[in-house]
Each structure stands twice: as C-alpha cells, then as structure tokens.
N, C-alpha and C positions, 0 to 999 in steps of 0.2 A: 504494500500500500504506500503510495507516495503522499507527501504533505504539500498541498498547493502553495502555502506561504514560503516554504523552503525552496521550492522550484522557482518561484518568482524572484527570490533573492539571487539565485544562481543565474536566472535570465538577465538580471540587471548587470551582474559581473560580466557575463558573456557579451552583452550589448556594448558596454564600454570597451571591452577588449577588441571587438570588431571595428567600432567607429573611431576609437582613440581620439576623442575630442570632447570638450564639455557639452552637456546637453541640458536643456530646460526640462521641467517636469512634463510639459506638453509634448516636446519632441521625443522624450524617452517613452512616453505613453504610446505614441504612434509607432515607434520601433517595436515595442513589446505587444502592441495590439491590446492595450489595457485601458479601462476607463481612467480618466485623469485623476479622479478621486482615489482610486486604488493605488495608482502610481505615486501620488503625492504622499500617501501613508508609508509606502516603501522607502521613498527618498528621505522623508523626515526621520524615520527610524534609523536608517543608515547614517544620516547626518548626526543624530544625537549620540550614536555609538562611536563617532569619530572616523567612520570609514568614507563618508562623502563630505566634500567641502563645497560651500557655495561661493563660486568665483564671481563676484559682482561685476568686475570689469568685463569678463567674458560673457556674462549673462546666463550662466548655467552652473551645473554641478559636475564635479569630477572626483574620482577616487583619491583619497589622501594616501600618504606613505604608510598608514597603518596596515592596510591590506598587504602591501608589499613586504613590510617587516614581518608580519605573521607568516606569510607564504615562505619567505626566506628562512625563517626559524624552523618551520615544519620540514622544508626541503633539506635543511642542513643536518638534521639528526635522524638516524635510523631508529625505528622502534626497538626497544630493548627486550630481551626475554623477560617474562613475567617475574622470575625469581630475583632479578638483579636489584631492583629498588629495595625490597624487603631485606636483602642481604647487605646492601650498603647501609641501611638503617641500623642493622644489627652491629655492623662494624663501628658506626658512629657512636652508638650507645655504649658499646664495650670500651671503645677508645676514649670516649668523652672528649673527642677532638673533631674538628670539621673533617668530613670525609667527602671525597670528590671522585668523579669519573671523567676521564679526559680521553681525547682521541687526536689524531694528527690533523692539522690544518695548514698545509703548505710547509713553512719552516717554523711552525709554532705548534704548541699543544693547546687545544681549546677545551674548556670545561663544558661537558654536556649535562652533568648532574652535580649539584652542590647540596650537601646536607650539613647545615651549620651546627656547630657545637652549642650546647646550652650554657657553656661557661661564660662568665661576664667578660673575660678577655679571651678572644678566640681569633682564629684566622678567618677573615671575611673575604668572600669571593662571590661572583655571580656566574650563572650559566652564560656562556659566550665569551667569557674572559679568556684572553690569550696569554700564554706564558712561553718564554724562549725554550727551545729544546735543550740547550746546553746549560741553562741556569735554573731549571726547575726539576723537581722529582718526577713530575708527570712526563716532561720531555725526555729526561734520561731513560725512564722506563720504556717509553715508546722507541727511542733509539736502540735500546738494548733488546727489545722484543722483535725488531724487524730483521729481515734477512740482511746479511753482511753487505751484499752488493748495493742494496737500497740505502743502507746506512752510510756507506762510503760516498755514494752520489750526493746525498743530502749534506754531509759534512763538508764535502769539497766546495760547496757554494755557500757555506754558512759562516759569516763573520762573527767572531766571538766578541761582542761589545761588552765593555766593562760596566757592570751595574753598581758594583761597590768593591771593596778590597777583597771580598771573599770569592768573587766570580772567577771561574776558571778562564784563563786568557789564551791558552794554546790548545791546538788540536791534540797534541801529545798528552797533555794533562787530562783532557777530556777522555781520550781513548783509555788511559790507565784507570780513570775513575769508572768508566763503563765496564771494563774487564773485571775489575775488583768486585763491582756490584753484581755482575752476572754470576760470579763464583759463589757469592754469599746468598744470592737469590732475591735481592731487593735493592732499590736505588734510593739515594738520599741527597738532599741539599740542606746546608746549614747557612742560612743567610745569604745565599748566592744571588737571589733575586730581590728578596725583601729582607733587610737586616732584622735580626731577632726572630725570624720564622724558620723552623725546621720542618721538613716534610719527608715522608717515606712513601715509596710507590713500588708497584710491581706490574708488569704487563699481563694482559689477558686478552684472549680473542673472543669477541661476542658477535654473533651473526657474521662470521667470517671477516670481521674487521678488528684491527688491533686497537685496544684501549689500554688505559692505565688506571689502576685503583690507587688512590692517594689518601693519606692521612696527614694533616698539617695542623700546626699550632705553634704557640710561643716556644722558642728554643729552650727557655729555662724550664719549662714543664715537660716538653717532649723529650729533651735530652736525658731526663731521669728514667725514662721507660722505653728506651729504644727497642730492646729485645721483645717486650710485650707487644708493642705496636707493630713491629716487624712481623711477628707471628700472626697478627690479625690480618694484615694485608696479604701475606702469603697464604693464609688460610682461606681468604676469599677466592683465590685462584684454585685452591684445592676443592672448593665446592663445585666449581665448573667441571673439574676433571672427574668428579664422581657422578656426573649426570649422563 
C-alpha cells in the first residue's frame, strides 16, 4: 500500500531535479498536475522543515542545502550490521570513555559513529569529523589493517604535518610505530593530534569495508588503564570473528 502524501513529496523532489530552477506554487502545481491548494500545503510544509527556500528575487521556491546535506550523509555511510551499535555501546560503558567507529576517507579517517562518555571531562567528537591517518589511533589502525600495497601508495603521497611536539614527523617513524602496533594487536596515539588525549584502536572489517574501533579520553585517565582498554577494543574484533 502506498501513502499518497509521501508520493507527493517525492514528486516535488523529482520535479525540481528535472527542471532545476525555482518554481512558484502555481507553476509547481501545473508540473505535478495538482490543485494549487494541495501544492501550497506541500510547499509550506517543506519550507517550515527547512528543505525549501522562498527566493523572493527569483519569485519562486527552490530546495535548500538541507536536502543535499542529508543525501550526502546517507550516501557517505554504509548501513552497519545490527550487532555493531549495541557492541560499541557495551565497549563505551565498560571503558567509561568515548568510543568511536571510523573508516577511510581519502587521506583521512572519518568518524561514522560516536558514542560519548558520560564522564564530565571526556573526548568530544562528532560523526563526520576527520582525523589524519598518521596522527590518530583510528588512522593508524586503518593503515595497519589495509593491504601493504595500498598502505604504501597512501603513505607515498601523505605529508606528515606537525600538529604538536608529539606528532610523528617521518615516514620511518610512522612505519616503526605501525609495525610495533601490528605485533601487539592494537594502535595508539598519545597527544599526537590533540594534546592531552590518548586513544587506542584496532581495525575491523564490516560489510567488506575496513573500519577502526576507537576508545579515546584524557591521557591522565586512559594512561592508567591501557591494558584494560586495549582488551576491550581487541575484544570487539573478537566478537566479529565469532559470528
């Protein structure tokens, strides 16, 4: 069973996609073959929700950036398996630190899920935030988890910009760090991107795409429990292997 109201909203989107110009309510009504009163209600609803803008100089309505941003957000992230979010929540609750999921975005790691700690002082981030591959735990885990040939291609064109005195500045130092981290099974940064923040991460493949599970928080707190937090992020990957 279809819902007429939903179909009409999709008709409005498709009409603007075809004509690619501002339209008045009356001109849109003609395009959609709708009564002007019905079209007026659709337009006003979309305007109130921030999807349509009234362009007074052009004398009509056109879609705002809101729809584009939502579409880009949807297109940018693949649906995750149903077990992932509950498992991330369990890690966050056990760690009592912010827990994140990241994936590769060009020469950066992008956070696709962020579950903030309830602590009054905590690592704060948002979905869509980018972090450098060479100066973040997420980025290092992604580098470590990808095939060697892909990693070498990425690093060959990756300038290591200094973020602070803790940032790794040479490809040789980064290679040693990645090799050591691969042997122990998890990756870490101590203030290399943000001073005072320590993060641990490990790579995991979800829906055939490489991701990184990250736990991050104030260095003074995280540094006292590295082994326990490392077990939590490594244990997350173990859950996937049991499926």
